[in-house]
Residue, then its C-alpha position, 0 to 999 in steps of 0.5 A: x524510506x522503503x528504498x533506504x531501509x531495503x538496503x539493509x535487507x528484504x522489506x515488507x511494506x504493508x499499506x493499510x486501507x490503501x483503496x480509501x486514499x486512492x479512490x478519491x484522488x487520481x493524482x495520489x493513485x498515479x503518484x503511488x503507482x510510480x513510487x511502487x514501480x521504482x521500489x527495489x526487488x527485495x521489497x514486498x508490498x501488501x495492501x489491505x482493503x477493509x469493508x464495513x460489516x453491515x450484518x446485524x448481530x443476532 
């Protein structure tokens, strides 16, 4: 989908909490890496990582 959309112009691809999906399954990691390497040059990929806040409110 990103490759076809990028034909219309630059594209920003945001991957939310990507680490949660990749840590569990190495096949998913390999698959995603291969897909990302094949994206056109006008696609920018931003990945996020969230971390639970273990601090207690005072």
